[in-house]
N, CA, C and O atoms as a GROMACS GRO file, in nm:
protein
  288
    1UNK      N    1   0.083  -0.118   0.000
    1UNK     CA    2   0.000   0.000   0.000
    1UNK      C    3   0.088   0.125   0.000
    1UNK      O    4   0.197   0.127   0.056
    2UNK      N    5   0.038   0.225  -0.062
    2UNK     CA    6   0.111   0.350  -0.070
    2UNK      C    7   0.035   0.459   0.004
    2UNK      O    8  -0.088   0.467  -0.004
    3UNK      N    9   0.108   0.543   0.075
    3UNK     CA   10   0.048   0.655   0.147
    3UNK      C   11   0.052   0.777   0.056
    3UNK      O   12   0.159   0.831   0.029
    4UNK      N   13  -0.065   0.820   0.009
    4UNK     CA   14  -0.076   0.933  -0.083
    4UNK      C   15  -0.111   1.063  -0.012
    4UNK      O   16  -0.130   1.165  -0.078
    5UNK      N   17  -0.120   1.062   0.120
    5UNK     CA   18  -0.155   1.182   0.195
    5UNK      C   19  -0.057   1.294   0.172
    5UNK      O   20  -0.097   1.408   0.150
    6UNK      N   21   0.072   1.263   0.177
    6UNK     CA   22   0.177   1.363   0.155
    6UNK      C   23   0.163   1.429   0.019
    6UNK      O   24   0.172   1.551   0.008
    7UNK      N   25   0.141   1.349  -0.083
    7UNK     CA   26   0.134   1.401  -0.220
    7UNK      C   27   0.008   1.486  -0.240
    7UNK      O   28   0.017   1.597  -0.292
    8UNK      N   29  -0.107   1.436  -0.198
    8UNK     CA   30  -0.232   1.507  -0.223
    8UNK      C   31  -0.244   1.635  -0.140
    8UNK      O   32  -0.286   1.739  -0.193
    9UNK      N   33  -0.208   1.630  -0.013
    9UNK     CA   34  -0.215   1.750   0.070
    9UNK      C   35  -0.119   1.856   0.020
    9UNK      O   36  -0.155   1.973   0.009
   10UNK      N   37   0.004   1.816  -0.012
   10UNK     CA   38   0.103   1.912  -0.062
   10UNK      C   39   0.060   1.972  -0.196
   10UNK      O   40   0.079   2.092  -0.218
   11UNK      N   41   0.003   1.891  -0.284
   11UNK     CA   42  -0.042   1.940  -0.414
   11UNK      C   43  -0.155   2.040  -0.399
   11UNK      O   44  -0.154   2.145  -0.463
   12UNK      N   45  -0.254   2.009  -0.316
   12UNK     CA   46  -0.366   2.100  -0.296
   12UNK      C   47  -0.321   2.231  -0.232
   12UNK      O   48  -0.367   2.338  -0.271
   13UNK      N   49  -0.233   2.224  -0.133
   13UNK     CA   50  -0.183   2.346  -0.070
   13UNK      C   51  -0.100   2.428  -0.167
   13UNK      O   52  -0.107   2.551  -0.165
   14UNK      N   53  -0.022   2.363  -0.252
   14UNK     CA   54   0.059   2.436  -0.351
   14UNK      C   55  -0.030   2.514  -0.447
   14UNK      O   56  -0.002   2.630  -0.478
   15UNK      N   57  -0.136   2.451  -0.494
   15UNK     CA   58  -0.227   2.518  -0.587
   15UNK      C   59  -0.301   2.633  -0.517
   15UNK      O   60  -0.310   2.743  -0.571
   16UNK      N   61  -0.354   2.607  -0.398
   16UNK     CA   62  -0.431   2.709  -0.328
   16UNK      C   63  -0.346   2.825  -0.279
   16UNK      O   64  -0.395   2.938  -0.270
   17UNK      N   65  -0.218   2.799  -0.247
   17UNK     CA   66  -0.134   2.904  -0.191
   17UNK      C   67  -0.034   2.964  -0.291
   17UNK      O   68   0.060   3.033  -0.252
   18UNK      N   69  -0.055   2.938  -0.419
   18UNK     CA   70   0.029   3.004  -0.520
   18UNK      C   71  -0.004   3.153  -0.518
   18UNK      O   72  -0.121   3.190  -0.536
   19UNK      N   73   0.094   3.239  -0.496
   19UNK     CA   74   0.066   3.382  -0.484
   19UNK      C   75  -0.002   3.438  -0.608
   19UNK      O   76   0.046   3.419  -0.720
   20UNK      N   77  -0.114   3.506  -0.588
   20UNK     CA   78  -0.186   3.569  -0.697
   20UNK      C   79  -0.289   3.482  -0.764
   20UNK      O   80  -0.372   3.533  -0.839
   21UNK      N   81  -0.288   3.351  -0.740
   21UNK     CA   82  -0.384   3.264  -0.807
   21UNK      C   83  -0.522   3.277  -0.744
   21UNK      O   84  -0.616   3.320  -0.811
   22UNK      N   85  -0.534   3.242  -0.618
   22UNK     CA   86  -0.661   3.256  -0.547
   22UNK      C   87  -0.659   3.383  -0.463
   22UNK      O   88  -0.746   3.469  -0.476
   23UNK      N   89  -0.558   3.394  -0.376
   23UNK     CA   90  -0.543   3.514  -0.294
   23UNK      C   91  -0.397   3.556  -0.295
   23UNK      O   92  -0.308   3.479  -0.329
   24UNK      N   93  -0.375   3.680  -0.258
   24UNK     CA   94  -0.239   3.730  -0.244
   24UNK      C   95  -0.229   3.810  -0.115
   24UNK      O   96  -0.305   3.904  -0.092
   25UNK      N   97  -0.136   3.770  -0.031
   25UNK     CA   98  -0.112   3.837   0.097
   25UNK      C   99   0.033   3.882   0.099
   25UNK      O  100   0.116   3.793   0.083
   26UNK      N  101   0.074   4.001   0.114
   26UNK     CA  102  -0.004   4.124   0.104
   26UNK      C  103  -0.023   4.162  -0.042
   26UNK      O  104   0.060   4.132  -0.127
   27UNK      N  105  -0.133   4.228  -0.069
   27UNK     CA  106  -0.160   4.275  -0.204
   27UNK      C  107  -0.092   4.407  -0.231
   27UNK      O  108  -0.027   4.463  -0.143
   28UNK      N  109  -0.107   4.457  -0.352
   28UNK     CA  110  -0.044   4.585  -0.385
   28UNK      C  111  -0.121   4.703  -0.328
   28UNK      O  112  -0.061   4.800  -0.282
   29UNK      N  113  -0.255   4.696  -0.330
   29UNK     CA  114  -0.333   4.808  -0.277
   29UNK      C  115  -0.413   4.772  -0.152
   29UNK      O  116  -0.452   4.861  -0.077
   30UNK      N  117  -0.438   4.645  -0.130
   30UNK     CA  118  -0.511   4.598  -0.013
   30UNK      C  119  -0.424   4.496   0.061
   30UNK      O  120  -0.324   4.449   0.008
   31UNK      N  121  -0.462   4.463   0.185
   31UNK     CA  122  -0.388   4.361   0.260
   31UNK      C  123  -0.405   4.224   0.194
   31UNK      O  124  -0.308   4.150   0.180
   32UNK      N  125  -0.528   4.191   0.156
   32UNK     CA  126  -0.557   4.065   0.088
   32UNK      C  127  -0.627   4.097  -0.043
   32UNK      O  128  -0.728   4.168  -0.044
   33UNK      N  129  -0.575   4.044  -0.153
   33UNK     CA  130  -0.637   4.063  -0.284
   33UNK      C  131  -0.671   3.926  -0.341
   33UNK      O  132  -0.601   3.828  -0.315
   34UNK      N  133  -0.777   3.920  -0.418
   34UNK     CA  134  -0.823   3.793  -0.476
   34UNK      C  135  -0.808   3.794  -0.628
   34UNK      O  136  -0.858   3.884  -0.695
   35UNK      N  137  -0.740   3.692  -0.682
   35UNK     CA  138  -0.733   3.670  -0.825
   35UNK      C  139  -0.668   3.780  -0.906
   35UNK      O  140  -0.713   3.806  -1.018
   36UNK      N  141  -0.566   3.846  -0.857
   36UNK     CA  142  -0.501   3.955  -0.930
   36UNK      C  143  -0.390   3.906  -1.022
   36UNK      O  144  -0.354   3.976  -1.117
   37UNK      N  145  -0.334   3.789  -0.998
   37UNK     CA  146  -0.224   3.731  -1.076
   37UNK      C  147  -0.099   3.818  -1.076
   37UNK      O  148  -0.019   3.812  -1.170
   38UNK      N  149  -0.080   3.899  -0.971
   38UNK     CA  150   0.042   3.976  -0.952
   38UNK      C  151   0.112   3.924  -0.829
   38UNK      O  152   0.047   3.886  -0.731
   39UNK      N  153   0.243   3.922  -0.832
   39UNK     CA  154   0.317   3.876  -0.715
   39UNK      C  155   0.428   3.976  -0.682
   39UNK      O  156   0.466   4.059  -0.765
   40UNK      N  157   0.477   3.964  -0.561
   40UNK     CA  158   0.592   4.041  -0.518
   40UNK      C  159   0.679   3.948  -0.435
   40UNK      O  160   0.637   3.838  -0.399
   41UNK      N  161   0.798   3.992  -0.405
   41UNK     CA  162   0.889   3.909  -0.327
   41UNK      C  163   0.832   3.884  -0.187
   41UNK      O  164   0.841   3.773  -0.135
   42UNK      N  165   0.774   3.986  -0.128
   42UNK     CA  166   0.716   3.972   0.006
   42UNK      C  167   0.600   3.873   0.002
   42UNK      O  168   0.586   3.790   0.092
   43UNK      N  169   0.516   3.882  -0.100
   43UNK     CA  170   0.404   3.790  -0.114
   43UNK      C  171   0.451   3.646  -0.131
   43UNK      O  172   0.393   3.554  -0.072
   44UNK      N  173   0.554   3.625  -0.210
   44UNK     CA  174   0.608   3.491  -0.230
   44UNK      C  175   0.663   3.435  -0.099
   44UNK      O  176   0.642   3.318  -0.069
   45UNK      N  177   0.733   3.516  -0.021
   45UNK     CA  178   0.787   3.470   0.107
   45UNK      C  179   0.676   3.436   0.206
   45UNK      O  180   0.684   3.334   0.275
   46UNK      N  181   0.574   3.519   0.214
   46UNK     CA  182   0.463   3.493   0.307
   46UNK      C  183   0.388   3.366   0.267
   46UNK      O  184   0.356   3.285   0.354
   47UNK      N  185   0.360   3.348   0.139
   47UNK     CA  186   0.291   3.228   0.093
   47UNK      C  187   0.376   3.103   0.116
   47UNK      O  188   0.322   2.996   0.147
   48UNK      N  189   0.507   3.113   0.101
   48UNK     CA  190   0.596   3.000   0.126
   48UNK      C  191   0.593   2.959   0.272
   48UNK      O  192   0.588   2.840   0.304
   49UNK      N  193   0.598   3.056   0.361
   49UNK     CA  194   0.593   3.027   0.504
   49UNK      C  195   0.460   2.964   0.542
   49UNK      O  196   0.456   2.867   0.618
   50UNK      N  197   0.350   3.017   0.490
   50UNK     CA  198   0.218   2.960   0.518
   50UNK      C  199   0.209   2.818   0.463
   50UNK      O  200   0.154   2.730   0.529
   51UNK      N  201   0.261   2.795   0.342
   51UNK     CA  202   0.258   2.661   0.282
   51UNK      C  203   0.331   2.560   0.369
   51UNK      O  204   0.275   2.455   0.400
   52UNK      N  205   0.453   2.590   0.409
   52UNK     CA  206   0.530   2.494   0.488
   52UNK      C  207   0.470   2.473   0.626
   52UNK      O  208   0.474   2.362   0.679
   53UNK      N  209   0.413   2.578   0.685
   53UNK     CA  210   0.349   2.563   0.816
   53UNK      C  211   0.226   2.472   0.807
   53UNK      O  212   0.210   2.382   0.889
   54UNK      N  213   0.140   2.495   0.708
   54UNK     CA  214   0.022   2.411   0.692
   54UNK      C  215   0.058   2.270   0.651
   54UNK      O  216  -0.004   2.174   0.697
   55UNK      N  217   0.156   2.256   0.564
   55UNK     CA  218   0.200   2.124   0.520
   55UNK      C  219   0.254   2.043   0.638
   55UNK      O  220   0.219   1.926   0.654
   56UNK      N  221   0.336   2.104   0.720
   56UNK     CA  222   0.389   2.035   0.837
   56UNK      C  223   0.279   2.002   0.936
   56UNK      O  224   0.279   1.894   0.996
   57UNK      N  225   0.184   2.093   0.953
   57UNK     CA  226   0.074   2.068   1.046
   57UNK      C  227  -0.008   1.948   1.002
   57UNK      O  228  -0.033   1.858   1.082
   58UNK      N  229  -0.050   1.945   0.876
   58UNK     CA  230  -0.134   1.836   0.829
   58UNK      C  231  -0.062   1.702   0.822
   58UNK      O  232  -0.123   1.598   0.846
   59UNK      N  233   0.066   1.703   0.791
   59UNK     CA  234   0.137   1.578   0.770
   59UNK      C  235   0.204   1.524   0.896
   59UNK      O  236   0.216   1.402   0.911
   60UNK      N  237   0.246   1.610   0.985
   60UNK     CA  238   0.316   1.564   1.105
   60UNK      C  239   0.223   1.565   1.226
   60UNK      O  240   0.206   1.464   1.293
   61UNK      N  241   0.164   1.680   1.254
   61UNK     CA  242   0.083   1.693   1.375
   61UNK      C  243  -0.048   1.615   1.365
   61UNK      O  244  -0.085   1.546   1.460
   62UNK      N  245  -0.117   1.625   1.254
   62UNK     CA  246  -0.244   1.556   1.237
   62UNK      C  247  -0.222   1.413   1.188
   62UNK      O  248  -0.298   1.323   1.224
   63UNK      N  249  -0.121   1.391   1.108
   63UNK     CA  250  -0.090   1.257   1.057
   63UNK      C  251  -0.190   1.208   0.954
   63UNK      O  252  -0.240   1.096   0.965
   64UNK      N  253  -0.220   1.291   0.856
   64UNK     CA  254  -0.314   1.253   0.751
   64UNK      C  255  -0.256   1.137   0.671
   64UNK      O  256  -0.141   1.142   0.626
   65UNK      N  257  -0.337   1.034   0.653
   65UNK     CA  258  -0.295   0.919   0.575
   65UNK      C  259  -0.405   0.885   0.474
   65UNK      O  260  -0.521   0.869   0.512
   66UNK      N  261  -0.369   0.874   0.348
   66UNK     CA  262  -0.460   0.833   0.242
   66UNK      C  263  -0.392   0.717   0.171
   66UNK      O  264  -0.290   0.734   0.105
   67UNK      N  265  -0.450   0.598   0.185
   67UNK     CA  266  -0.386   0.480   0.128
   67UNK      C  267  -0.475   0.421   0.019
   67UNK      O  268  -0.595   0.402   0.037
   68UNK      N  269  -0.413   0.391  -0.093
   68UNK     CA  270  -0.479   0.324  -0.204
   68UNK      C  271  -0.414   0.188  -0.221
   68UNK      O  272  -0.295   0.172  -0.198
   69UNK      N  273  -0.490   0.093  -0.261
   69UNK     CA  274  -0.436  -0.039  -0.285
   69UNK      C  275  -0.517  -0.144  -0.211
   69UNK      O  276  -0.606  -0.112  -0.132
   70UNK      N  277  -0.484  -0.267  -0.238
   70UNK     CA  278  -0.557  -0.377  -0.175
   70UNK      C  279  -0.501  -0.406  -0.037
   70UNK      O  280  -0.380  -0.398  -0.014
   71UNK      N  281  -0.589  -0.437   0.054
   71UNK     CA  282  -0.544  -0.473   0.188
   71UNK      C  283  -0.552  -0.625   0.202
   71UNK      O  284  -0.659  -0.681   0.223
   72UNK      N  285  -0.438  -0.689   0.190
   72UNK     CA  286  -0.439  -0.834   0.197
   72UNK      C  287  -0.363  -0.886   0.316
   72UNK      O  288  -0.354  -1.007   0.336
   0.00000   0.00000   0.00000
């Protein structure tokens, strides 16, 4: 059996936390902007920190496990 929790959680967080795709923290004119597709160095750093914090929380602290395969 393979544990796909690491792959799926990391993939979903990467897509959701890509700066400028869904939200951008901090934005150029507002603190939080939605769907602007603009990034800055500060925004990239903040999104990276949030990504690694959430990824570590879900994978280490919570211990999410998603297993596919036959159980024999």
